[in-house]
Backbone as a ProteinNet text record, in pm:
[ID]
protein_1_A
[PRIMARY]
MWRPKDAYDCDQEAIEYASTTSMLDASTEVRMAAQQLSKSKMDIPARMSGQSKVQPNDDVSTKAIELSEGNTGKTSLIGARLDPE
[TERTIARY]
5180.4	5161.7	5219.6	5286.8	5325	5206.1	5155.1	5106	5135.2	5089.1	5156.9	5084.4	5044.7	5002.3	5064.6	5149.8	5294.1	5401.8	5385.4	5506.3	5465.7	5401.6	5384.2	5296.3	5289.7	5275.2	5430.6	5524.3	5689.3	5723.2	5684.3	5760	5710.4	5565.1	5519	5600.6	5637.1	5670.9	5852.4	5911.4	6064.8	6044.7	5927.3	5961.8	5900.7	5854.7	5805.6	5949.4	6012.6	6152.3	6222.4	6259.1	6353.4	6293.6	6156.7	6123.6	6163.1	6189.7	6144.3	6338.4	6407.5	6559.4	6641.2	6703.6	6810.1	6926.3	6996.7	7156.9	7256.8	7307.9	7449.4	7547.2	7579.9	7663.8	7746.4	7894.1	7964.7	8029.7	7937.4	7942	7838.7	7733.3	7626.2	7654.5	7740.7	7879.5	7960.2	8051.4	8142.7	8057.6	7959.1	7876.2	7799.9	7730.6	7699.4	7869	7950.2	8075.2	8103.4	8084.9	8146.1	8098.2	7937.9	7865.7	7844.2	7883.7	7883	7999.6	8088.5	8266.9	8199.3	8274.7	8236.9	8283.6	8259.2	8235.1	8388.5	8390.1	8606.3	8669	8689.1	8772.2	8771.4	8604.1	8727.4	8687.4	8711.2	8802	8883.7	8891	9015.1	9005.4	9165.4	9276.4	9239.9	9242.9	9250.9	9360.6	9346.4	9423.3	9555.5	9689.7	9760.4	9833.7	9846	9851.2	10043.7	10120.4	10257.8	10279.4	10354.4	10472.2	10453.6	10656.7	10660.4	10609.4	10563.3	10560.6	10712.3	10840.6	10944.7	10981.4	11153.1	11192.5	11337.2	11414.5	11583	11589.3	11715.3	11799.8	11864.4	11836	11901.9	12079.5	12161.4	12274.7	12318.2	12231.8	12209.1	12220.3	12308	12212.1	12131.2	12060.2	11977.7	11909.2	11911.6	11883.9	11731.9	11658.8	11534.6	11503.4	11506.2	11539.7	11393.5	11339.7	11210.6	11250.7	11146.3	11110.8	11089.5	10961.7	10932.6	10988.2	11032.4	11112.7	10956	10968.7	10887.9	10720.1	10728	10702.4	10743.5	10729.2	10760.1	10673.3	10562.8	10437.4	10536.8	10594.1	10660.2	10844.3	10880.8	10967.8	11057.1	11195.4	11226.9	11357.1	11394	11562.3	11612	11774.3	11860.2	11971.8	12096.5	12196.2	12288.5	12282.7	12360.5	12512.1	12588.8	12761.8	12740.4	12634.6	12626.5	12693.1	12750.8	12869.2	12728.3	12737	12663.1	12578.8	12735.5	12599.9	12547.4
4253.7	4307.6	4480.1	4544.3	4684.3	4762.8	4816.5	4917.3	5096.5	5137	5241.2	5373.6	5347.4	5435.7	5470.9	5306.8	5322.2	5400.5	5386.5	5448.4	5649.6	5635.5	5787.2	5836.9	5775.6	5775.7	5797	5776.8	5762.2	5824.8	5926.8	6002.7	6114.1	6192.3	6280	6246.1	6178.9	6245.3	6267.6	6149.8	6263.9	6412	6446.1	6574.6	6645.3	6624.8	6695.3	6737.3	6590.4	6572.2	6699	6724	6707.5	6901.8	6927	7102.6	7169.3	7104.9	7157.7	7106.1	7017.5	7030.9	7103.4	7151	7293.3	7165	7234.6	7176.8	7288.4	7319.1	7482.7	7460.2	7501.5	7459.1	7573.7	7512.8	7619.4	7729.7	7816.2	7941.5	8051	7955	7991.3	7971.7	7861.8	7826.2	7942	8007.2	8110.1	8262.5	8276.3	8353.1	8423.6	8273.8	8277.3	8301	8216.1	8238.3	8357.4	8513	8597.1	8671.4	8710.3	8733	8730.6	8587.5	8608.9	8611.3	8652.6	8758.2	8908	8928.6	9027.8	9177.9	9283.9	9398	9386.6	9401.3	9485.6	9369.4	9271.4	9152.8	9183.2	9202.8	9268.1	9408.5	9463.4	9636.4	9639.1	9706.3	9728.4	9877.1	9858.1	9988.7	10085.6	10235.4	10266.6	10350	10410.1	10413.6	10510.6	10533.2	10567.8	10648.5	10796.3	10864	10907.6	10977.5	10902.3	10867.6	10995.4	10916.2	10891.1	10786.8	10691.3	10691	10609.6	10603.2	10571.6	10548.4	10533.4	10618.4	10651.3	10759.9	10734.2	10844.1	10679.5	10843.1	10765.4	10807.3	10914.9	11028.1	11171.5	11170.2	11050.5	11050.6	11004	11014.5	10951.2	11044.1	11007.6	11155.4	11098.8	11149.6	11081	11159.3	11090.1	11182.1	11104.2	11199.1	11184.6	11086.2	11000.7	11008.2	10957	10948.5	10965.6	10819.3	10728.4	10523.8	10614.4	10672.9	10677.4	10824	10844.1	10949.5	10999.3	11172.9	11255.6	11244.7	11193	11160	11177	11291.1	11320	11268.5	11192.2	11130.7	10921	10940.6	10842.9	10849.9	10858	10898.3	10753.2	10752.4	10684	10724	10690.5	10780.7	10642.6	10699.5	10667.9	10763	10679.5	10684.2	10780.8	10918.2	10986.7	10931	10946.7	10871.8	10737.8	10672.3	10640.5	10635.3	10561.8	10545.4	10566.3	10731.1	10749.8	10652.4	10543.9	10429.9	10369
8671	8508.7	8519.7	8407.8	8404.9	8283.5	8346.4	8255.8	8223.5	8106.1	8112.2	8212.8	8224.8	8357.3	8510.4	8544.8	8567	8602.6	8390.3	8379.4	8407.5	8293.1	8345.9	8479.9	8602.7	8732.6	8736.9	8764	8777.6	8672.4	8534.7	8486.4	8584.4	8628.3	8694.8	8823.3	8882	8998.5	9018.1	8853.2	8784.1	8730.5	8692.4	8645.3	8771	8886.3	9007.1	9055.7	9097.4	9214.4	9089.6	8941.1	8899.3	8910.9	8882.1	8926.7	9012.1	9151.2	9287.5	9352.4	9251.8	9340.5	9310.4	9308.7	9215.3	9184.4	9199.6	9132.7	9119.5	9148.2	9166.6	9032	8925.5	8878.2	8912	8858.1	8910.7	8886	8813.8	8852.7	8938.3	9020.1	9055.2	9241.7	9251.4	9379.7	9393.1	9303.5	9339.3	9286.7	9227.5	9282.2	9478.3	9466.3	9632.3	9758.9	9679	9793.6	9777	9629.8	9643.9	9706.2	9766.6	9835.1	9932.4	10028.8	10153	10195.4	10174.2	10167	10259.9	10278.3	10336.4	10312.3	10286.1	10128.1	10251.3	10370.9	10372.1	10318.6	10296.3	10224.8	10089.1	10029.1	9879.8	9885.7	9942	9900.4	9799.2	9672.9	9575	9667.6	9656.1	9736.7	9586.3	9673.5	9580.2	9522.3	9348	9323.3	9413.9	9377	9455.9	9350.7	9443.3	9375.4	9337.9	9287.5	9161.5	9259.5	9354	9475.3	9555.6	9549.2	9556.4	9741.3	9884.8	10028.9	10081.7	9970.6	10019.8	9989.1	10125.9	10102.8	10098.6	10078.5	10060.3	10170.6	10261.1	10355.9	10290.1	10444.6	10425.3	10347.1	10417.8	10365.8	10225.8	10143.4	10048.1	9943.6	9856.2	9718.4	9610.5	9569.3	9416.7	9301.6	9211.1	9143.5	9084.4	9054.6	8974.1	8818.5	8775.1	8633.4	8605.6	8461.9	8426.3	8404.3	8394.9	8367	8175.8	8153.1	8032.4	7969.7	7851.2	7829.8	7815.5	7854	7833.5	7889.4	7984	8119.3	8276.5	8338	8397.6	8513.3	8539.4	8634.3	8657.3	8592.1	8554.1	8603.2	8729.5	8785.9	8922.8	8894.9	8973.6	9036	9152.3	9198.7	9197.1	9169.6	9171.1	9283.3	9304.7	9333.4	9225.1	9289.3	9277.1	9208.2	9270.5	9227	9135	9061.9	8968.5	8858.6	8768.7	8653	8565.6	8473.5	8370.5	8272.6	8241.5	8190.9	8274.5
[MASK]
+++++++++++++++++++++++++++++++++++++++++++++++++++++++++++++++++++++++++++++++++++++

């Protein structure tokens, strides 16, 4: 025979279970995974200076051109023997 007290006890057990059991949402899982990565894997490289690390061969003559007119910080090297067009 079913009694209201049985339903109450079942509800209390369900509440206890739900309050002690945690289910992670996707954002929590991502946050936890990010915390487990070593700091060195998450370092963002420092901003590079405006100078290129690529150096042209000495036997090739080059010319610096502005990539953005009036902005000397954004230049590129091209071959000096190229057609002006």
